[in-house]
C-alpha positions in Angstrom: 113.8 108.1 83.6 114.8 111.1 85.1 111.9 113.3 86.4 111.2 116.1 84.2 113.5 119.0 84.5 111.6 122.4 84.2 113.8 125.0 82.3 113.3 127.8 84.6 116.6 129.4 84.1 116.0 129.9 80.5 112.3 130.3 79.9 111.6 132.4 82.7 114.4 134.9 81.5 112.8 134.8 78.3 109.4 135.5 79.5 110.6 138.3 81.5 112.4 140.0 78.8 111.3 143.6 78.3 111.6 145.4 74.9 114.4 147.6 76.3 116.8 144.5 76.9 115.5 143.2 73.5 117.0 146.5 72.0 120.0 146.1 73.9 120.5 142.5 72.9 119.9 143.6 69.3 122.5 146.1 69.5 125.1 143.6 70.6 124.3 141.0 68.0 125.6 143.5 65.5 129.1 143.1 67.1 128.7 139.2 67.5 126.4 137.5 65.4 126.0 139.7 62.2 129.5 140.6 61.7 130.0 137.7 59.3 126.9 138.4 57.1 127.6 142.1 56.9 131.2 141.9 55.9 130.3 139.2 53.1 130.1 141.8 50.4 133.9 142.3 50.6 134.4 138.7 49.2 131.0 137.5 47.3 131.4 139.3 43.9 135.3 139.7 44.4 136.0 135.9 44.5 134.2 135.5 41.1 136.5 134.9 38.0 136.3 138.2 36.0 136.2 136.0 32.9 132.7 134.9 34.1 131.2 138.2 33.5 130.3 138.2 29.8 127.9 141.1 29.8 126.1 143.4 32.0 123.3 140.7 31.9 125.7 138.4 34.0 125.7 141.2 36.9 121.7 141.0 37.0 121.6 137.1 36.9 124.1 137.0 39.9 122.4 139.5 42.0 119.1 137.5 41.3 120.7 134.5 42.9 122.0 136.5 45.8 118.6 138.3 46.4 116.6 135.0 46.4 119.4 133.0 48.5 119.3 135.6 51.1 115.4 135.7 51.3 115.1 131.9 51.0 117.9 130.5 53.4 118.6 133.5 55.8 115.2 135.0 56.0 112.7 132.3 55.4 114.7 129.2 56.9 116.7 130.7 59.8 114.8 134.0 60.9 111.4 132.5 60.7 111.5 128.7 61.2 114.8 127.6 62.5 115.0 130.0 65.3 111.6 128.7 66.7 113.4 125.2 67.5 115.5 126.3 70.5 116.6 123.9 73.4 115.5 126.1 76.2 117.3 129.2 74.7 120.0 127.2 73.2 120.7 126.7 69.5 122.7 124.7 67.1 122.9 121.2 65.7 123.5 119.8 69.2 120.6 121.6 70.5 118.6 120.0 68.0 120.1 116.6 68.7 119.2 117.0 72.3 115.6 117.8 71.5 115.4 114.5 69.7 117.2 112.6 72.3 114.5 113.6 74.8 111.4 113.4 72.6 112.5 110.7 70.2 114.3 108.4 72.5 117.5 108.4 70.2 120.3 108.9 72.7 123.2 107.1 72.9 125.1 108.8 75.6 125.7 107.2 79.1 123.1 109.7 80.8 120.4 108.1 78.8 120.7 104.6 79.9 121.8 105.0 83.4 118.9 107.2 84.2 116.7 104.2 83.2 118.5 102.1 85.7 118.1 104.2 88.7 114.7 105.8 88.9 111.4 103.9 88.0 109.7 107.4 87.4 107.2 108.2 84.7 108.2 111.5 82.6 105.6 114.0 82.8 105.4 115.3 79.2 103.3 116.9 76.8 103.0 113.3 74.9 101.1 112.1 77.8 97.8 110.7 76.5 98.9 110.9 73.0 99.3 107.9 70.7 102.9 107.4 69.8 103.3 108.2 66.2 104.6 105.5 63.7 107.7 107.8 62.8 108.8 107.9 66.4 108.1 104.2 67.1 110.2 103.3 63.7 113.1 105.7 64.6 113.3 104.5 68.4 113.4 100.9 67.6 116.3 101.3 64.9 119.4 101.4 66.5 121.0 102.4 63.2 119.1 105.7 63.0 120.5 106.6 66.5 124.1 106.3 65.3 123.1 108.2 62.2 121.7 111.1 64.1 124.8 111.2 66.5 127.1 111.1 63.4 125.0 113.8 61.6 125.3 116.0 64.7 129.0 115.5 65.1 129.6 116.3 61.5 127.7 119.5 61.8 129.7 120.6 64.8 132.7 119.9 62.7 131.6 122.1 59.9 131.2 125.0 62.5 134.6 124.4 63.8 135.9 124.5 60.5 134.1 127.4 59.5 135.7 129.2 62.7 139.0 128.3 61.2 138.4 129.6 57.8 136.3 132.8 58.3 138.9 134.7 60.2 141.3 134.1 57.3 139.0 135.0 54.4 137.4 138.2 56.3 140.7 139.7 57.1 142.5 138.8 54.1 139.7 140.4 51.7 140.1 143.8 53.6 143.9 143.5 53.5 143.8 142.9 49.9 141.8 146.2 49.6 144.7 148.0 51.4 147.1 146.3 48.9 145.0 147.5 45.9 145.1 151.1 47.6 148.9 151.2 47.9 149.1 150.2 44.1 147.3 153.3 43.3 149.9 155.5 44.9 151.8 157.7 42.3 155.5 157.7 42.9 157.2 160.9 42.2 160.5 159.1 41.3 160.8 156.1 39.1 164.1 154.5 39.7 164.2 150.9 39.7 165.3 150.5 43.3 162.2 152.5 44.6 160.0 150.8 42.4 161.2 147.6 43.6 160.6 148.7 47.2 157.1 149.7 46.3 156.5 146.4 44.7 157.5 144.5 47.6 155.4 146.5 49.9 152.4 145.9 47.7 153.0 142.3 47.5 153.9 141.5 51.3 151.2 143.9 53.0 148.0 141.8 53.0 149.4 138.5 54.7 151.3 140.1 57.6 148.6 142.7 58.4 146.1 140.0 58.2 148.0 137.9 60.7 148.3 140.7 63.1 144.6 141.6 63.0 143.8 137.8 63.5 145.9 137.6 66.4 144.4 140.8 68.1 140.9 139.4 67.5 141.6 136.0 69.2 143.3 137.8 72.1 140.1 139.8 72.6 137.9 136.7 73.1 138.9 136.6 77.0 136.8 139.4 77.6 133.7 137.7 76.7 130.4 137.9 74.4 129.1 141.0 76.5 132.2 143.2 76.3 132.9 142.0 72.9 129.4 142.9 71.7 129.6 146.6 73.2 132.9 147.0 71.6 132.4 145.6 67.9 128.9 146.7 67.7 129.7 150.6 66.8 132.2 149.2 64.3 129.6 147.0 62.5 126.9 149.8 62.6 129.5 152.2 61.1 130.0 149.6 58.3 126.4 149.0 57.7 125.8 152.6 57.2 128.6 153.1 55.1 127.8 150.0 52.8 124.2 151.0 52.4 125.0 154.5 51.3 127.4 153.4 49.0 124.9 150.9 47.6 122.2 153.5 47.1 124.8 155.8 45.4 125.8 153.0 43.1 121.9 152.0 42.2 121.0 155.6 41.3 124.2 156.9 39.8 124.7 153.8 37.6 121.8 151.4 37.1 118.5 152.4 38.8 116.9 149.4 37.0 119.0 146.9 38.8 116.2 145.8 41.1 114.5 144.4 38.2 117.0 141.5 38.6 114.8 140.4 41.5 112.7 138.5 39.0 113.4 134.8 39.2 113.5 135.0 35.4 117.2 136.0 35.5 118.1 133.0 37.5 116.3 130.8 34.7 118.3 132.6 32.2 121.6 131.9 33.9 120.6 128.0 34.5 119.6 127.9 30.6 123.0 128.8 29.4 125.1 127.3 32.1 128.5 125.8 31.9 131.2 124.2 34.1 133.0 127.6 34.6 129.8 129.7 35.5 128.4 126.8 37.8 131.5 127.0 39.9 130.8 130.7 40.5 127.7 129.7 42.4 130.4 128.8 45.0 131.0 132.5 45.6 127.4 133.5 45.4 126.9 131.1 48.4 129.0 133.2 50.5 126.4 136.0 50.5 124.7 133.6 53.3 127.7 133.2 55.3 126.9 133.7 59.1 123.3 132.6 58.4 123.9 129.4 60.6 125.6 131.5 63.3 122.3 133.3 63.8 121.0 129.9 65.2 124.2 128.6 66.9 124.6 131.9 68.9 121.1 131.9 70.1 122.3 130.9 73.7 124.2 134.2 73.8 121.3 136.4 72.9 117.5 135.9 72.5 115.4 134.8 69.6 113.6 138.2 69.6 116.9 140.1 69.6 118.5 138.2 66.8 115.2 138.1 64.8 114.7 142.0 65.2 118.2 142.8 64.0 118.1 140.6 60.9 114.6 141.6 59.6 114.5 145.5 60.4 118.4 146.1 59.5 120.9 143.5 58.4 118.6 142.0 55.4 117.7 145.6 53.7 121.2 146.8 54.1 122.7 143.8 52.6 120.2 143.9 49.5 120.9 147.6 49.0 124.8 146.8 49.2 124.5 143.9 46.7 122.3 146.0 44.5 124.7 148.8 44.3 127.7 146.6 43.7 125.9 144.7 41.0 124.7 148.1 39.2 128.4 149.3 39.3 129.6 145.8 37.6 126.9 146.1 35.0 128.5 149.3 33.7 132.2 148.4 34.1 132.4 144.7 33.5 134.5 145.5 30.5 136.7 148.2 31.1 138.0 148.4 34.8 140.5 146.3 36.4 139.2 144.7 39.5 135.9 145.8 38.9 134.3 143.1 40.6 135.9 144.1 44.1 133.5 146.1 46.5 136.6 148.6 46.9 136.1 149.4 43.3 132.5 150.4 43.6 133.3 153.0 46.2 133.6 156.7 45.0 137.4 157.6 45.0 137.3 160.2 47.5 135.8 157.5 50.0 138.2 154.7 49.2 140.8 155.7 52.2 137.9 155.8 54.8 136.7 152.4 53.1 139.9 150.7 53.8 140.1 151.7 57.3 136.3 150.7 58.3 136.5 147.4 56.3 139.8 146.5 58.1 137.9 146.9 61.4 134.8 145.4 60.3 136.5 142.2 58.9 138.1 141.6 62.1 134.7 141.9 63.8 133.1 139.7 61.1 135.1 136.7 62.2 133.6 136.9 65.8 130.3 135.2 65.0 132.0 131.9 63.7 134.2 131.9 66.9 131.6 132.4 69.4 129.5 129.7 67.7 132.4 127.2 68.0 132.8 128.1 71.8 129.0 127.3 72.0 128.9 123.9 70.1 131.8 122.6 71.8 130.5 123.4 75.2 127.5 121.5 74.1 129.5 118.5 72.8 131.5 118.8 76.1 128.5 118.1 78.2 127.3 115.4 76.3 130.6 113.3 76.4 131.4 114.1 72.9 134.4 116.3 73.2 137.8 115.8 75.5 137.6 117.7 78.8 138.7 121.6 78.2 138.3 124.3 80.5 135.0 126.3 80.1 134.6 130.1 81.4 131.2 131.6 81.5 131.7 135.0 80.9 128.0 136.2 82.1 126.0 135.6 85.0 122.7 136.9 83.0 123.2 134.6 79.8 124.4 131.1 80.8 125.0 130.4 77.0 128.0 133.1 76.9 131.2 130.9 77.1 134.8 131.3 76.4 137.2 128.2 76.1 140.7 129.2 76.2 142.4 126.1 74.8 140.1 126.1 71.7 140.4 129.9 71.1 144.4 129.5 70.9 143.9 126.2 68.8 141.5 128.1 66.4 144.0 131.2 66.3 146.8 128.8 65.1 144.8 126.9 62.5 143.5 130.3 61.1 146.9 132.0 60.9 148.2 128.4 59.1 145.3 129.0 56.6 146.2 132.8 55.8 149.9 132.1 55.6 149.4 128.7 53.6 146.9 129.7 51.0 147.2 133.5 51.0 144.8 133.4 48.2 141.1 134.5 48.7 139.6 132.4 46.2 141.0 129.3 47.5 140.1 130.1 51.0 136.6 131.1 49.6 136.1 127.6 48.2 136.7 125.9 51.6 134.4 128.7 53.3 131.7 127.9 51.1 131.8 124.2 51.7 131.6 124.6 55.4 128.7 126.8 55.1 126.5 124.6 52.7 127.4 121.4 54.6 126.7 123.1 58.1 123.3 124.2 56.6 122.4 120.6 55.1 122.9 119.4 58.6 120.8 121.7 60.2 117.9 121.0 57.4 118.1 117.3 58.1 118.0 117.5 61.9 115.4 120.1 61.5 113.0 118.2 59.5 113.4 115.5 62.1 112.5 118.0 65.0 109.4 119.1 62.8 108.0 115.6 62.6 109.0 114.2 66.1 109.0 117.1 68.5 106.6 119.6 67.0 104.4 116.6 65.9 103.7 118.0 62.5 102.8 115.7 59.7 105.4 113.8 57.7 104.2 115.7 54.7 105.3 119.1 56.4 108.4 117.7 57.4 109.3 116.4 53.9 108.3 119.5 52.2 110.6 121.4 54.5 113.5 118.9 53.7 112.9 118.7 50.0 112.5 122.7 49.4 115.6 123.9 51.5 117.6 120.6 50.8 117.2 121.1 47.0 118.6 124.8 47.4 121.7 123.6 49.4 122.0 120.7 47.1 122.6 123.2 44.1 125.4 125.0 46.0 126.9 121.6 47.0 127.3 120.6 43.5 129.2 123.9 42.7 131.4 123.8 45.8 132.4 120.1 44.8 133.7 121.3 41.5 136.3 123.4 43.6 137.0 120.7 45.8 140.9 120.7 44.8 141.2 124.2 44.9 141.2 125.0 48.7 138.1 123.0 49.7 140.1 120.0 50.4 141.4 121.8 53.5 138.1 122.0 55.3 137.8 118.2 55.3 141.2 117.9 56.8 140.1 120.0 59.7 136.5 118.1 59.7 138.3 114.6 59.4 140.5 115.4 62.5 137.9 116.8 64.6 135.4 114.1 63.6 138.1 111.5 64.7 138.5 113.1 68.2 135.0 113.4 69.1 134.1 109.8 67.7 137.1 108.5 69.8 136.1 110.4 73.0 132.3 109.3 72.7 133.6 105.8 71.9 136.2 105.3 74.6 133.6 107.0 77.1 131.0 104.6 76.1 133.0 101.6 76.3 134.4 102.5 79.7 130.8 103.0 80.8 129.7 99.7 79.6 132.7 98.2 81.4 131.8 99.8 84.7 128.4 98.4 84.5 129.1 94.9 83.6 131.8 94.7 86.4 130.1 96.6 89.2 129.2 94.5 92.3 125.9 94.5 94.2 125.1 96.6 97.1 124.9 93.5 99.3 128.4 92.7 98.6 129.4 95.7 100.4 126.7 95.7 103.2 126.1 92.1 103.9 129.3 90.2 102.9 132.1 92.7 103.6 131.8 92.4 107.4 132.6 88.7 107.2 135.5 89.3 105.2 137.1 91.3 108.1 136.3 94.8 106.5 136.6 97.4 109.2 135.3 101.1 109.3 137.5 104.0 110.0 136.6 107.6 110.9 135.7 110.1 108.4 133.7 110.6 105.4 134.6 108.7 102.0 133.5 110.4 98.8 133.6 108.0 96.0 133.2 109.4 92.6 131.7 107.0 89.9 129.7 107.2 86.7 127.4 104.2 88.1 124.1 105.1 89.8 123.3 101.6 91.1 125.7 99.1 92.7 129.4 99.4 93.8 131.8 100.5 91.1 134.4 98.0 90.3 137.3 100.1 91.1 136.1 100.6 95.0 135.3 96.6 95.1 139.1 96.2 93.9 140.2 98.6 96.5 138.4 96.8 99.4 139.4 93.5 98.3 143.1 94.7 98.6 142.7 97.0 101.5 139.7 95.9 103.5 138.7 99.2 105.2 136.3 102.1 104.3 135.3 105.2 106.1 132.5 105.7 109.0 130.2 107.4 106.4 130.3 106.6 102.5 129.0 108.7 99.8 128.8 107.6 96.3 128.8 110.6 94.1 127.7 110.5 90.5 127.7 113.5 87.9 125.1 113.0 85.1 124.8 115.3 82.2 121.2 116.0 81.0 120.4 116.8 77.3 119.0 120.3 78.6 120.8 123.6 78.9 120.4 124.0 82.6 119.1 122.0 85.7 117.5 124.2 88.3 119.3 124.0 91.5 116.1 122.8 93.3 116.1 119.7 90.6 119.7 119.1 90.7 120.5 116.5 93.6 118.9 113.0 94.2 119.9 111.6 97.5 119.3 107.9 98.8 120.7 105.3 100.8 122.7 102.3 100.0 121.7 99.7 102.5 119.9 100.2 105.8 120.4 103.0 108.1 122.9 101.6 110.2 125.6 101.3 107.4 125.7 105.1 106.9 126.1 104.8 103.2 124.5 107.2 100.8 124.4 107.9 97.1 124.1 111.3 95.6 123.3 111.9 92.1 124.3 115.3 90.6 122.6 116.2 87.3 123.8 119.0 85.2 122.9 120.5 81.8 125.6 121.6 79.0 125.6 125.1 80.2 125.8 124.2 83.8 129.3 124.9 85.6 130.0 121.6 87.5 132.5 121.0 90.2 134.9 123.9 89.9 134.1 125.5 93.3 135.7 125.0 96.4 132.5 124.7 98.4 131.3 121.4 96.6 132.0 119.1 99.6 129.6 121.3 101.7 126.9 121.3 99.0 127.3 117.4 99.3 127.1 117.2 103.1 124.4 119.8 103.2 122.2 117.6 100.8 122.9 114.7 102.8 121.9 116.5 106.0 118.6 117.6 104.3 117.9 114.0 103.3 118.5 112.9 106.7 116.3 115.3 108.2 113.3 114.6 105.5 113.6 111.1 105.1 110.8 110.0 107.5 108.1 112.9 106.1 105.9 112.5 103.4 107.8 114.3 100.4 108.5 114.0 96.9 110.5 111.1 96.1 111.7 108.5 93.6 112.0 104.6 93.8 115.3 103.0 92.7 116.3 99.4 93.0 118.3 100.5 96.0 115.4 102.2 97.7 113.9 105.5 97.8 115.7 108.5 96.4 114.8 112.2 97.0 115.1 115.4 95.3 116.9 117.8 97.5 117.5 121.6 97.2 114.0 123.2 97.4 113.7 126.4 99.0 114.0 126.7 102.9 109.8 127.7 102.9 109.4 124.3 101.6 112.0 122.0 103.1 114.7 121.9 105.9 118.3 122.5 104.8 122.0 122.1 106.3 123.2 125.5 106.0 127.1 126.2 106.6 127.6 129.3 108.4 131.1 130.6 108.6 132.5 133.1 111.5 135.3 133.8 113.6 133.8 132.8 117.0 136.0 130.1 118.9 135.0 127.0 120.7 136.0 125.9 124.2 137.7 129.2 125.1 140.2 129.0 122.0 140.8 132.3 120.3 142.9 131.1 117.7 140.5 129.0 115.6 139.1 130.9 112.9 136.2 128.5 111.7 134.0 126.5 114.0 131.0 124.4 113.7 128.0 123.6 115.9 124.8 122.1 115.2 121.7 123.6 116.4 118.1 121.7 116.5 114.9 123.5 116.4 114.8 123.5 120.3 118.1 125.3 120.3 120.3 122.7 121.5 123.6 122.6 120.2 125.3 119.4 118.8 128.9 119.7 119.3 132.2 117.7 119.9 133.4 117.9 123.4 137.3 118.7 122.3 138.0 121.8 120.7 138.6 121.3 117.1 138.8 123.8 113.9 135.5 123.4 112.2 132.7 125.3 110.4 129.5 126.3 112.0 126.7 124.4 110.8 123.0 125.1 111.7 119.9 123.1 110.9 116.9 125.3 110.2 113.4 123.9 109.9 110.4 125.4 108.6 107.9 126.9 111.2 105.4 124.6 112.3 107.5 121.5 111.7 107.8 118.7 114.3 110.9 118.5 116.7 113.8 116.7 115.3 113.7 113.0 116.3 116.5 111.4 118.4 117.5 109.2 115.8 117.6 111.9 113.0 119.6 113.9 115.6 121.9 110.9 116.1 122.6 110.3 112.5 123.4 114.0 111.9 125.8 114.0 114.6 127.6 111.1 113.1 127.7 113.0 110.1 129.4 115.9 111.8 131.9 113.8 113.6 132.7 112.1 110.6 133.3 115.5 108.8 135.5 116.6 111.6 137.6 113.3 111.3 138.3 114.3 107.5 137.2 113.6 104.0 139.1 111.1 101.7 138.2 111.4 97.9 138.3 108.3 95.8 138.7 108.3 92.2 139.0 105.4 89.6 142.1 105.5 87.3 141.1 103.5 84.3 143.8 102.1 82.0 142.2 100.8 78.7 143.5 98.0 76.6 142.1 96.4 73.5 141.9 92.5 73.1 144.3 91.2 70.6 141.6 90.0 68.1 139.8 93.4 68.0 139.7 95.1 64.6 141.8 98.1 63.3 139.1 100.8 64.0 138.4 99.8 67.4 142.0 99.6 68.3 142.6 103.1 66.5 139.7 104.6 68.5 140.8 103.3 72.0 144.4 104.4 71.2 143.2 107.7 70.3 140.9 108.0 73.3 143.8 106.9 75.6 145.9 109.8 74.2 143.5 112.4 74.6 142.7 111.3 78.1 146.1 111.5 79.0 146.8 114.8 77.7 143.3 116.9 78.2 142.2 118.4 81.1 141.7 116.6 84.5 138.1 115.4 85.3 136.1 118.3 86.9 135.9 116.3 90.1 139.6 116.2 90.7 140.2 120.1 90.2 140.1 121.2 93.6 140.5 118.1 95.6 143.6 118.5 98.1 146.5 116.1 97.0 146.7 114.8 100.7 143.0 113.8 100.7 143.0 112.1 97.0 143.1 108.2 96.7 143.3 107.3 93.0 142.4 103.5 92.4 143.9 102.1 89.3 142.2 99.3 87.1 143.0 97.8 83.8 139.9 98.0 81.5 140.2 95.1 78.8 137.8 96.6 76.0 
């Protein structure tokens, strides 16, 4: 097991959060998290068929459903329960899955197994000394339950991605339809046929083009990041909330002050008692009132629990109740006499409708931001946990590591969203798909959350079961309503989900099979250290960095290379990147360094651990970091320090602050060596006694100095010699070895296996290069190809 990772980066920041900071974040959440919830009134009542309103009682019954759905799901479930289950500041279904991976041992990812091979280290856990529950034992020992949890998490991620495609379409198109109705009310002084035809065409073709323009503009703005977008969009949502709350209060007092009596659950009972297929379908539209509730949890990494909860409880929830109450009051008096009476724009006083059109167009664009941001977060988590093809992730904030922007995904979402707008151009059909995405995403969260309650929070199975049954029943009611409209637009969501799920599953399966092949075909360390000299293998000057997923033994591609070209470098460093199911790994716990063989071989192993919010191997100074870690390991190896035991020997955690440990610190300057004035970067080595370790011939190099804590013993001669060899090897140059796999499937494999491997190969060839290869100079890169027969 890995040594425990302390979530300092997140938890410390949350503990230090002041009320001023919380209020600033709360303001930003208006522009990012709550735009979707705030603009839902544009299409909740509007997507219900006008024929479904039989009397004023119907408006009361629908409002009762809206009030209790908002209260039970958005307020009780998400604001007060689910937000507590964050993974060190991160939210979403994969955050819940990572909690289960660590605390219930249900992980199937490569990092979960490799860490068990390399370190025999007992994890410090809150479970120490406690008897493992029967439920945890049962789930841990059943492999099928592990697969079920992974598939559930992947399905939830697909629903969020599908929602990010559909939401911009329905939000913007709803506001554009209001513009169309506004144009329909224009009175023309001339009634000639030509002018009437022009006006009809204008009314017909305005909504879709205007919606497309706004959608493109929205996705272009994603480049600026959550922080800037939050401040940019928050004033728009604030104005929108004030406007709809004012209109709601006006409608309640002007049309039907008794509307709040519909809060009584009796009206829901009346609705159910006289239910039929047509009215049951209308619950699909009512479901849209909680659209955006899931993003409260998924967007948690962009903000904080306190800011999200404050904004919802104190502002969003009461404003939405007032808005829906006012609209229901208007409908109760106009259900049988006004055209389009169920649209929000009709309930706005006539002298304010032009203002409403303008504000709603702006707010509808903002309303899509929540799901777009949520899709970036969930894909970033999938990416780091080996469940999504490699894409470029840009961290847009230094203070909140969860704020990310993924360009490739952004443009793909834009293209799909435009296809929905142009292809369907019907709010009702798009609403059917949106409702399906909302309710299935919530069901996944309910299932995962019930497991977290039992396995992580260690509550009784009765409490976990009550959570699952209560919220699961509410969501199952809406699922049944959504399935009735499957053929009317909802099928498109499952097409997107099927494609997304196939991509994620194929990538995960190919990654797993590739890792298993490497594990089964690796060679022992003794093959390299003991037997290779007898095979005529020679050592050449320089450093060889071998990138591999294996944390023990010699990777198959490197043994293949030595067999065909019997030579390797004076200093060898096996580098492994291992994702951890945590948001961020603190720098002082990131690197594990050990030896391969005895000191004379000068072969090292460095394991770099990172969380799903860490940015890895995308900097030019990575080589210096590795060499500095090796230097620190050499200088501290003989001392009594924190270390771990692996099958290859002791491994050491390096990266502690200088007050605790030695470090190899690169210092760059413009001084020259041996009188040369044209050398920009020089490299020398200073011991604690002040002696310089340097090459005799003038070469271009960086200055590197060893600093040791005060009171530490003088550096040993053997240590200084090994450090000198490391510096000399660095001066001779560095080569980077990467394995290039070519996966093929056995002829007797089944169709599903062939399809998944074929899909993985296609994705691997067309996605981004591995992170370790991004900044490697082409002249120093050595790719070793191997055929993997799966």
